[in-house]
C-alpha positions, 0 to 999 in steps of 0.5 A: 911915480906915486903908488896909485900911478904904479897900480894904473901902470900895472893895470895897463900892462895886464891889458897888453898882449903876451910877449916881449913887449909886455915882459919888458914893461913888467920888468921895468915896473918891477924895478920901480915897485921895488923902490916903493913901499907897497908889499901888496903891489910888489906881490901882485906885480910878480904874480902878473909877471909869472903869467907873463913869463909863461905865456910870453915865451920866457918861462925860466924867469917865472920860477923866480917870481913864483918862488918869491910870491910863495915865500912871501905868502908863507912868511907873513900872510896878509889879507891880500894874499888870500885874495890871490891864493887861487891864482898862486895855487894855479901857478903850481901847474905852470911850475911843474910843466916848466921844470920838466922842460929844462934838463938842467933842473934835477927831476927831484926838484920837480917831484918836490914841487909836485909834493908841495902842490899836493900838500897845499891842495889837500890843506885847502880842501881842493880836488887832487884832479890836477895834481894827478894830471901833473904826475901823469905828465912827469911819468909820460915825460920820462917814458914810464908807460905803466905809471902814466897809465895809472896817473891818467886813470886817477886824473880821469876819475877824480872830480874836477873843481875850480883848480882843474884846467879849463874845458879845452885844456884838460881834453887837449892833454887827453887827446894827446895821450889817446893819440900817442897810445893809438886810440885816434877814434877815441881822441876825435870823439872826445874832442868833438863836444869840446870844439862845439862849445865856447872856448875862451882860454888863452891856449884854446882852441889852437892847442886842441886842434893841434893835438887833433892833427894826427888823429884826424889824419889817421881816421880819414878826416883829411878836410878836418885835419886841414882846417885844424892846421890852418886855424890853429897855426894862424893863432900860434904863429906869433907866439914864441911860447908855442914853439913846441906846437909849431913843430907839430904843424911842421911835422904835419906838413911833412907827413901830408906831402906839403914839403914846400909849406913845411920848409916855409914854416921852418924858415919863418920860425928858424930864428926862434931857436936863437931864443927858444922858450925852453930846451924842450921846445927847441929840441922838438922844433929842431927835430921836426924841422930837420925831418922837413928839411931832409925832404927839401932836395937842393933847396936853400933856407934863408937864415936871419942874422943873429949875434955872431952870425950873418944872414945867409942862404943855407943848404937845406941838407946842411941845416937839417944835419945841424938841427938834427944834431941839436935835437939829439944832443938835447934829448941826451941831456934830458935822458941823462937827467931822467935816467932813461932813453925815452927822449932820445928814442922819441926824437929819433922817431921825429927825425925819421918822419917822411911823407906818407899816404895820399897828398893832402893839399894845405896851401891857399896859394899852391893848387897842386903838389909841385912836380918836375919832369924826371925829378922831385918837386922843387921846394922852398927856395929851390922853387924860386931859383931854378929856370923854367922848364919848357914844355916838350915840343911835338914831333915834326911831321915835315920830311927832312932834307939830307943836305946840310944847307937845306936843313939849316934853311928849313930850320931858319924858315921854321923858326920864322914860322914859330914851328918849334917842332920842325925847327928842332928836328932840322937842327937835331938832324944837322947836328947828328949828320954833320961835323963843322970841320967838314963844312964850308964857313958859310954853313958853319956860320949859319948854324952858329946864328941858329944856335944864337937864336936858340939861346935867345929863345931861352933868354940867354942874352949873353950866350946869344951875343957871343954866338952871333959875334962868332957867326958874323965874323965867319960870314964876313971872312967868307965874304957873305955880306947879305947873311952877315947883315942879317946876323949884324941886325940880330946882334944889334938888337941883343946888344941894346938890352944893356946900357953899356952896349946900346950905342954899338947895338944901335949902330949895327942894327941901323947899318944892317937895315940900310944895307938890306935896303940895298941888298935884300929882298922885300921880306929881308928889307921889312925884317931889317926895319923891324929889327931897327924898331925893336932896338929903338924900342929897347932904348925907349925911343918910341917915336923913332921906333914907330918911324922905322915900322912906318917904312915897312910895307903893309904885307911885310914883304909877303911874310904873314908871320913877320906881318903879325910880329910887326903889328904886335911891335907897333901895338906895343909902341903905340901903347907906350906912347899912350895912343891906346885906341891905335894900339888896340887896333894894331893888336886886333890886327895882329890877333886876326893874322895870328889866329889865321896862321894858328900860331898860339904864342902870337895869338897870346901876345896879341890878346894880352895887348888887347886886354891891356888896352881894352875900354872895359874890364869885360873886354879884357877878360874876353881877350884873356879867355881867347889867349888862354884857349890859344896858349901853349903850355909854356905860355900859360903863366902870363895869361893866367896872371893877366886874366886874374887881374882883368877878372879882379878889375871886372869885379869877379874877385872869386874867379880871379882867386882861381887864376891867381892860385893857378899862376902861383902853382905854375910859377912854383912848378916851373921854378920861375921867379916872381911867385912872391909878387903873385902871392901878394896879388892873390892875398889881395884877391882873397881879401876882396872876396872876404876870405880873410884867413886865406888872405892872411896866410898868403900875404904872410908867405908873400912878405917872406918871399919879398923880403928874401928877394930884397924887394923892400918897398913891395914887402912893406906894401904887402905888410900894409895889406896884411895889417888890414887883413889882421884887423879884419880878422880881429887879430889886433896885436899882429896888426899893430905889430906890422904897423909898428914895423912899417913905421920903423921901415918908413922912418925917413924924410921921403916917407913921412906922409906914409909913416904918419898914415901908418901911425894913424891907422894903428891909433884907429885900431887901438881906439876901436879896441877901447885901448884909448891911451895907447891910441892917443899916443899913436895919434900924437906920433902921427900928428908929429909926422904930418907936421914934419911932412908939411900936411896941416890938415892931416895933422889937424885930423890926427890931433882931433882923434888924439884929443878924443882918445885921451878924453875916452881914456879919462885923461881930461888934462891931456885931452884939454891940452890937445884941444888947445893944440888943435885949435891953433892948427884949426886957425892955420887951416881956416886961413886957407882961401876957398876951403874945400869940403875936407877942410870944412869937415875937419874944422867942424869936427874939431869944434865938435871934439873940443866941445865934448872935451870941454863938456867933460871938463865942466865948461858947457858954456864954452862948449856951446859957443864952439858949436855955433854954425857947425851943423849948417857947415856940415850940411853944406858938404852933405855930412848929414849924420855928423850934423845931427850928431852935433845938434844932439850935443847942442841939445844936451848942452842946452839942457845942462845950461838949464835952457830946455825951451831952446833945446826942445824944438831943436831936439824935436826937429833932429828926432824927426830926421833920424832913421828909425831904430838907430842909436841916435834916435834913443839918445835924442828921444831921451834928451827930448823927454828930459826937456819936456820934464823940465818944461813941466810937460810930464805927460808928453815926456812919458808918452815919448819914453813909452814910444821909444821904450826908454827907462826914465831912470837912465 
């Protein structure tokens, strides 16, 4: 590479976001620079590296580059050194702050750097305001309160100059000191005018908002504290260099009673402790994380793999002890260096932080502070692993018999009527009064069968199978064929849940149905065929299941509860068979019967089926509304989810947000699995509403949860959603990082189209951000993936966009090369029979792109040839804006080729068809005025320029 090429690379690196990628690029450039003979380039590259290391999370490396630059400056001053003197003096601040954060660096070294800083500032006639600030920081770090107060006063009373920290960073440090000394109201008052202004520093406003968290909280400004947390953490969360500040947010979550969110933040950043920016940042984050984890109860935390350590779920208490040990040991090292106990005392206070005051909701996905009856709230991973807590059942008002068999019969009947209160009361009375050893086998078998029903209601299929087998054996040994066949049918249904027992189950339930046809009463016969239909439904044999239901009389043997269940089963089978209208009619019948019976869970099931099969979204919402009114407490979660989805489909995304939030809250409260999937849907609802900050927060939570569950495909789809949200927020680099990760995750032959689309999206984001060379590289990668996927039209589009990106990056050589590639592709695409509108569009726009590139390459005649007939083809597919764009280019080319007589009528016609006030109007009017000038019609040209307020010298 030539020196000029190296300078161009350096300028490109300066435009990169801070972080590992920029650092890697800088270090690669440094190796090349050191083999060249350009002292200026070597100096400027290291100056850039110093800043990159500080903000990229590797400040220890900045000590080396800063020392090199300072020595080079002193050894042989050159004119270019003076141009960078201000930045070099600015870097002294980084050094003082950085040296304090490494306990292995003697304190004398920091004082020596401070003294050198002061000497150079004085020699240059600069204010010592920032020198006093750095001396304050050292005093504060070692716990010398008197010296800190002295230097703080000098810092505040010394005039500022152009080496003072910015209008956001200086007050941030002041806010921190005021808060530490109990002057919260002063801290808030100081910050308000700062936040009202325009902050453009890399560290702001997130740093001052973080400093304000506790002052806001302690002065009763809970809403401001919550907003500061949300805004600041969003800006900090991707920056390793800001690990210390992230620890402040973890502590804030712990203090405000948001234990689950605190654990979530710890889990998200835990692996940063494997590569912390400094021991001080590691110490602070470890302490705040340990305090948070001590509130997490029996939760576990997912810890990613690192060198010598596999990925694992770690008990929160175990991890808390480990991190507390880390923080304490680091604090002792700092105190040994400083000769004080200040850091150890400070860390002890961090480790002792507990929730205090009123709960302040912070989450965009959980509405209430999760709680469990009789215990603490489940947090972190515990919220995903515990079984649902069933709502308490109201006491029964039915008189209970004293006979064992009568109690069991009452329980059986109550179970069929969905009367949980009487069912539980009867069984409790039986269990209190009777011992199985004193009862006949038939009675014991009946109780076993009902225990199986209890286990089945609790979704314990294995337990229910075991108990039903025992009941069946007892019934058969006692010669009780009729109840044995009832239990055999129930057992058969349960066995069909699993592939390995499916055939046994189908045989049992079929034989039981046939036996009940001979032995049972009308209700028992109906129930037998309903169980056969259920077993066939489990095996997805829809037609056979419907045939089994068709054998049941309409009145279901006189049992309305059974009739409602059968109607529900029929609706489900018809829905699975794509017989939607019939399914809806069956569900309406089930809803009507269930409503008359007053059985909430049956009403809910019927309404949800009606919602799924509704013709219109509004009908689905109405069905969900009815389900919500009828839903028992333990059935509310699925209703909320269904209603949220229906509302979203009905275009009522704001209402859907509320239901999704309630669903996530219920999921977490009950420890039910699936909240990660619901957060994904909630994030999309926030996106639709336009609440992008909340969408990003919730999608980030969803990605973590989905990764944890091993749901890779869903996690990647959520990442794609999140990338779009980031882009909408203007957070370009996080969006690009996600798309880059997706392109890696999708790097397989089956995923080539999706990988290509992700790469093309990344190119589009970069192009819109005027990072054209990087955009061109992504478009090129997308084109390659499209080619491998056998999608020539998509490949052509990607090549067209790549050519444009190279063109706008002033790399005409590459732009021309890609136009030639696109021309070859266009010939292939044009050879397809009966071109579709997308094909017509891409061919036309490829011609337009090539014309622009050739124009830039000084070949206007070739460019004009490419555009023959293109506007008409675009108009044929109603791409009128693009057609006008091409005609404007044609007019420009005609003027370049000195053909104003042809350009003038074309441009006049285009101008007449453009919407008033648009940018193309001004462009076309200017070109038309040039044509009129060339045609020696200056009066018309002047009038046109005046009409459109054009500068003749543009």
